[in-house]
N, C-alpha and C positions, 0 to 999 in steps of 0.2 A: 446888176442884181446882187444883193448882199449874200454872204455865205449862208445866212439863216434861211434864205429863200431859194436855195439851189434846187432846181427840179430835175429829176432824172426819170428815165423809163425803167420800170420793173416788169419784164415781159415773161409770161408763162408760155412756154412752147407746147406744142402737141395737142391743142384742142382738136378733138375729133378722133384721137387714137383709141379711146375707150370711154364708156359711160362714166367710169369712176374718175378718170382724169378730168372729164368735162365738169363733173359735179364739184370737184375740189377747186378747179379754176373759178367757176362761178361763185363759189362760197367766198373765195378770197377777194374777188372783185366787189362783191356785195359788202364786205367788211372794210373796203377801202385799202386793202393791202396789196393790190396789184393795179396797174393802170395801163396794161397792154396784154394782149394774148394773140398768138398766131395760130391760124387754123389750117389743118391738113385736109384739103378737099378730097384726097384719096384715102382718107381714114375710114374705118368701118362705122364710126359713131358720129357722123356729121349729117344726119337727116334734118328735115324741116323743123322737127320739135326741138332738137338740140340747138339749132340756129336761133329759133325764136326765143328760147330761154337765155341764150347768150346775149342777144340783142336787148332783151328786157333788162337784164341786170346791168349791162353796160350803159344803157340809157339812164338808169337811175343813179349811176355813179358820177362823181364830180369830173372825172377825166379818165376815159378808157378808150384806147385805140385798139382796133381789130385789124389784124394783118393776115396775109397769106403765108403759110409755112410751106414753101415749095419743097416737095418731096421727090427725090430722085434715086433713093436707095431702097434695097430690100428690107422687110418682106412685103413691100407695097407694089402695086401694079400701075403701070403707066396708063394715062388716059388716051394717048395717041397710039395708033396702030403700028407705026414704023420706028418706035424708039429702039435705039441700039446704044450700048450693048444690053442684052437681056440675059437673065439667069433663070431658066425654067419658066419663062413667062413673066417673071418679076423683074423689077429694077435690080441691078447688080448690088451685092453687098458693098458697103461704103469703102472698105479697103481696095476692092477691085476698081470701083469708080475713080477713087483718088489716084490709084496707080495708072489707070488708063489715061486720066487727065494729065498727069505729070509727064507721061510719054507723048502727050499731044495727039492721041488717037481718038479723040471725041470730036464729032462734027457739031460745031456750035448751032447750026441750023436745026438739028434734031433736038437739042436742048431748048432752043427758042420755041419750037412748036409745042413741046410738052409744057413749058412754062405758060405759054399762051393758053393752052387748054385748061390748065389749073386756074389761071386768072379768070377765064370765062366761067368756069364752074363756080368760083367764088362769087362773081357778079350775079349769077343765076340764083345762088343761095341767099345772098345778102341784099341784092337789089342795088348794089353800088360797088365801086372799085375798093380795094383794100386801102387802109390808111398807110400801111407799110408792107414791105415784102422781105422775108428772110428765107433761110433754108434749113431743112432738117439735116442734122449732122454737118452743118456748115458747108454743104455742097455748093452753095452759090459762090464760094470763094475759090473753088478749084480752077486751075488754068483751063481755058477753052470753055468750061462750063460757065464761067463768069460772063463771057462774051454773049452767049445765047441768053442767059438770064437777064442781063442788063438791057439787051435789045428788046426783049419781050416786055419788060417793065416800062421802058421808054415809050413803047407803042401803045400798050393797053392800060397802063396806070401811071401816066406821066406826073401826076401830083403826089404819088406815093414816095416815101423815102425807103431806103434799103439798109439792111444791116451789114456793117463791116465788123470784123472781129478783132481789131487791133486795140490793145490796151494803152491808155495814156499813163505809162509807167516807165521807170528806168529799166534799161536792158537787164540789169542785175536781178530785178524782181521777176522778169519774164523767164530768165534762165533757171529759176527755181521751179518752174512749171513747164515741162516739155510741151504740153498741149497748148499752153498760152503762147509759147514761142513759135510753134507752127502756125497758129492763128495770126500772130503778128506778121509773119513772113508772107502768108497768103494774102492777108488784108492789104498790104502795102500796094500791090499791083491792082487789087480790086478798087481801092480808093482812087487810084489814078484813072482807071477806066470810067468809074462813076462820075468823077469830076469832068472828064472830057465829054461825057454824055449829058452833063448838066443835071445829074440826078443827085438829090440830097441824101446824105448818110449820117448816121450817128457819129459824133466826134470821138467816142471812146466806148469800149466794151469790157464787160467783166462777167463772171459767172461760170467759167470753165474750171472744172476740177475732176479728179479721178473718181468716177462714180462707182468703181469697184471696191473702194475702200470705205470703211465705216467712219465717215468724217463727221466732225462737229459743224453742222451747217450754220449755226449762229456765229461761230468763230470765222468761218469762211465768209459769211456775209459782211462781217466787219471789214475784212480785207478787200472785198469787192467794192465797198462804198468809199474806202479811203482814197481821197484824191480824185474821185470820179468827177469830171467837169459837168457843167450845165448841159442838159440833154444827153448825157452819157446813158448807156443802157446796161442793165444787169439782166442776164438770162437766168431763168429758173425753170424747174420741172415739177411742180407740185402735182399730187394726184392721190387717189384712193385706188388701191390694188384690186383688180377684178380679173376674172378669167380671160377676158378679151385682151387686157394688157399683158398678162403672163404669156399668152400665145405670140404676141407681137414684139415685145421689147424686153431686154434684160434689165432695164432700169425700173425696178418695182418698189421695194421697201424704201429706198432712198427718197422716192417721191412723197411717201407719207411723212418722212422726217421733215422734208422741206415744207409741206403743208402745215404740219404741227408748229414749226417755228414761226412761219409767216403769220399764222392765225393767232399766235400766242401774245402774251403781254410784254415780252421783252423786245419784240421787233420795233414797235413805235419809239421806244426809248433809244434803240440803236440808230434809227433814222434821225432823231433829234440830236443825238450825240455827234453825228456827222454833218449836221446842218442840211439835211436832205428832206425834200417833200415829194410826194407822189401826186398831189392834186394840182 
């Protein structure tokens, strides 16, 4: 396929976290500015109406995959009764989950059961298995967590592909972003496990940046697209800020910046400049 027809996935995470995020994601799908979104089945804004609206706008788009955004960190609650560790009835904060995983103190079977429950909830909402499966705060990549995650996907959604977080970029580029370097390291083992299980994954990933800084998202997006191969994936988090989001997630105003750029006139020109298509 020629460079002018290189197709990638641009995936909006967190559908279901709040009504404002849902509206922003549907708006961008309708404009042809996204071609994937991943759904939090444990989120507070994932009722039948929100699902119906998403399915409608996705059906009207040229190409839109709908996946499961497996969630294993606070402030959300597990669907299974025996999930451990817990934090006041909630999933643990992601630093604690990552630390526990790195110490290999997580039982993959507990993870598998929770992921199975979230896959089942997705099937009940959408009437089908997800097109792909990824993880909130990249939890699917953590040691021990990945074992349970991949086992559940292989059993309940064998045709789905999964998200790995390694960038197809020189090491020197990854060293400029500590977050990207960590994702590269975690993803190397994840890709090996997925390959052994005969589970498909995206060949490259981009989209990680410091959400706490006032960043120029347009400039960041140019870097994400540079050199991204066919079927590579860019993660994004567009949204409209509402009270539900403020209560649940520190990533607020930056979501509106992302939506504004992706909906604007400059984004199609950037895609063309990099020889990338979303359809």
